[in-house]
N, C-alpha and C positions, 0 to 999 in steps of 0.2 A: 241957416237955422238948424236946430237939431230936434229930433222927435223920437219917441219910443215906438218900436215896431215889434210885431210878433209874426214870424213866418209860419204859415199853416200848410202851404203847398208849394212845390216846385214843379217845373215842367221842362221837358227836353223835346226839342223839335227833331223829328227823324231826319237823317241826312238825305240830301238830294243826290241821287246816283245817276250818272250818265247812262243812258240805255244802249250806247253803242261804243265799240272800240274801233277806232280808225287806224287801219294799217296802211303803210305806203305801198305803192305798186311794186317797188323793188327796193332792196337794200344793197349796200356795197360793204364787203368785208375784205380787207387787205387788197383792195383794188378789183376784186371780183364782184360782179353784179349778180344778184339772185332775185328772181321774180317771186313775188309772194301771192300771185294769182291763185295757185292751187291751195295754198294755206288759207286764203280768204274763203274759198269755196268750202273747205273742210270745216272751218269755224262758223259758217253761217247758221247751222242748227243750234250750236251753242249760243251764238249771238241772239237768236230769237228767244231762247229760254232765259238768258240773262236779262234781256229787255223786259220780259214778263215779270221776273222776280224784282228787278229794279223798280218797275212801276208800282208793284205791290208795296214795297218798303217805302218809297218816296211819297206814296199817297196816303200814308197813315196819319191820323191826327196826333198832336203832341202827346207824349207820355206824361201823365200827371202823377206826381209822387207826394203822398201826404208826409208832413213833417210832424213827428211826435210832439205832443203838447207840453213838454217839460220846459224848464227855465232856459235850456240851451237854445231854444228857438226864439228867445227874447233878446233884444239888443237896442241900443240907441244908434241912430244914424245922423251924421253931420252931412247935410246936403250941400254939395258944391256946385251943382248945375241942376236946373229944373226948367222944363217947358211943358206943354200940354200933353205930351206923350212919353217923355223920358225923364228919369231922375238918376243922377250919379251921386252916390253918397259914400262916405267912409264910415265904417262901423267901429264900435268900441274895441274890437279885437284887432284893428288895423286892416281889416279886409275892405276891398272896394266893391261896391254893389252897383250894378247897372240894372235899373228896374224900368220896365215898360208897362204902361197902363194897359189893363185888360181891354181888348177890343181895339187897341192901337194898330194903325197900318204897319208899324215897325215889326209886328209879330207875324205878318203875312208872308 
């Protein structure tokens, strides 16, 4: 079925950033083995700082962006899949929209 929609707000989920970088104990270059133990020790303070920054970024709520209320934010959508949490539709401009219901576990 098709329906007329008006988009008022978009949201962007902040990225999940790994809080650690795992280095191997040693690497081999042209047959020579090099221990990375000293490098790991030197990088430990940077690793802790990076983990703190990564936790701050990953823990942020979604960024909500208002969409101006002009006619460009209005469209019709032809729904090709629908369930209680998800809708996949094609718009009048040829774009594909994947929409999740607010409060859906898909957004967690």
